[in-house]
N, C-alpha and C positions, 0 to 999 in steps of 0.2 A: 443533529450533529453540526457543530460549528464548521464553517467552510475553511477556516484558517488552521485548524488543529486536528486534522484527520489522522495524521501520523501519530500524534501524541495519544489520541484516543485508542488507536489500534495497539500501540505499545502498552498502554495501561491494561487493556483487555487481555493481551497476551501474557503480561506479567502475572495477572491473577489466575490464568488458566494453564499456561504452558511453560512459563519461565522466560528468561530474558534472551535466550539464544534460538528461539523458534523461528524468528523472522529473518529472512535474508532478502536482499534486493539484487536484481539484475537491471543494469541501466545501459542504454545504448544511444548513441547519436551517430547518424550517418550523414556524410556530406560535409559542406563547409560549416564550421562552428558558428558563424554569425547568422546563418539563415536556415538551420535545420532543427526541427524539434527533437526533444529527448523522448525516449520511451523508457518506462520503468515497469518492472514486474515485481509484485510482492509475493514471495514464497513463504509459506508457513509449514515448517517441517517438510520442506521439499515439494510441497504441492502449491501450484499457482492459485492464488485467491483474488488477485486484482491486477489489472494492466491499465496503465494510463499514459498519456502523452502531454507534453507542454513545452513551452519555449525555454524553460529552465529545467534542470534536473529536479529541483525541489518541487516545481509545479507538477511534473510528471509523477513524482512519488506521492504527492498529496492526492492526485486523482486516483492512483492505484490504491492507496490506503482507503479512500472513500468507497471503493468497491469491495475491498477486502473486509472492512469492518462489519458491515451488515451480514456478509456471508459467514464470517467466523462467529458472530454473535448468534446467528440462527443455528449454527452447528452446536454451539455450547448450550444455549438456553431453549432451543426448539421453538423460537419465536423471533420475530424481527424487532429491532430497536425502534 
């Protein structure tokens, strides 16, 4: 899986299997904006599939998507990508 496009790959898998509204994000940053990392959680149909952190919101979502994608893929196809 490409390191730059994990969210896109997750979205593509979701569109084929669950539709476009299955994925929701929860993002959080605590502390000063200039020095606190973001946390992002990927929820699919209300179930947490991946959690990541990074210095930007996008980085945190990429990391969470990188964990969510293989878990969802395994659930759908009963094997890992």
